[in-house]
Structures are given as C-alpha cells and as structure tokens.
C-alpha positions, 0 to 999 in steps of 0.5 A: 402215934397219937399224942394228947392235948388239952383244949379249953371249951365252954361247959356245954360243948364239953358236956356234949363231948363227954356224952358221946361214945368212945368210937365217936370220940376217936373219929372226932379226934381225927377230924379235929386233927385234920381241921387243925392242920388245915387251919394252921397251914392256911395261916400266913403267920402264927395267930399270936404274932398277928395279934401282937402286931395288931395290938402294937399297931393300935397302940402306935395309933393312940389306942390306950387301955383306957380308950379300949375299956371305954369302947368296950363299955360303950358296946355293952361288953363289960365282961370282955377282958381288956387284952392290953391292960396291965 
C-alpha cells in the first residue's frame, strides 16, 4: 500500500521532478522511501528533539535571540530566519 506525503523543495528541484516521466517518478518515490527509512533508522533521536536540545543548551549558555541575530549579521546571512526569536 502506498501513501502520499508533501515535501517542500526548492523551485528548481520541483521543476526537475515535474518534468520526468511517471515511471521515473515511481522509481524515485521508492528510492526516497528507502533513503528516508535509512535516515530515520540512523538517527538516535528525532531531529526536532535534537534541535530543541541544542537550542536549550545554547540558551543556557547565554545565547539570546539578539546575540544570534548579531552572529548571523556578522556572517552576512541576513536572510536566515532566527529560530529562537519570538
């Protein structure tokens, strides 16, 4: 049995996928399913739990949204959203 999911992709990758024949889409779907299972099996913790833990540790060590914004600006990455800003 197959189920459908939605995955956000960049526009270029989405256009490449849209242009391939249905048979290749079917094969790619099987490959993505295998890779996703492998990836999830290799993660000792769910990704969100890991990210939450890392954020909490950073905040415990004094990282504030303002400091993170300053670091991102120093790196020239103004377009990166601050994940700990309210």
